[in-house]
C-alpha positions, 0 to 999 in steps of 0.5 A: 479516513483521509490524510494529506501527503507529507510534502516532497523532500525534493522541494518541487511543488507537486500536488499532494496525493491523498490516501483513503483507507480500505475498510471492508472485505470486498475491497481487500478481495478486489485487490487480491486479484491484482499484482503481488510483490513478496518481500522478506518483511511484508507482502504488497498487493495492488490493483488499479480501480478502473471503472469499478471504482470503490464508492468512498474512494475518489479516482484521484486518491490512493487506497490502502489497507492493512492485514495480519493473519493469525499465523503472525502471532497473538493480537499484540504481535499482529497489532504491532505489525500493522502499526509498523506497516501503517507508519511506513505506508504513511511515509512512502505511499504518497511518494511512490503510490499511484492515484486510482490504485488500491494497495493492501499491505500484509504483515509477515512473521518478521514485520514486527521485529524487522529493522525499521530501515529494512522494512522501509526498503522492502516497502519502497522496492515493492511499491516501485516494482508495482508501479512499474508493473501497473504502468506496463499493464496500461501500456499494453492495454492501449 
């Protein structure tokens, strides 16, 4: 399920990053072993795909997955949390995500009820921090 990125608000003509959905458990388990950032309203995990690349996701795409455990609440609460994470990701991941990296967004207790701006701020700071960590990994590996 690919979707094109929204145009950048700054007006520069950078190529749009495409986002592909993580759908099966092994993909989520792969990302779990990467970097993790915990915020008040969500947890974000990221891992560079490298040579293991997932077959349905190209090297120039961003992978995204969403999950909410039963600790979050009933099905209605879990679905609402995941919908909010998907909407926030749709706005922020094309801008702050890195191509060739898979991200998993995990809902927390207050994801469904958090202020929208607070959720966006938490996701943005997590994505920026993960981007810096992944860039540091690339630099130290060389």
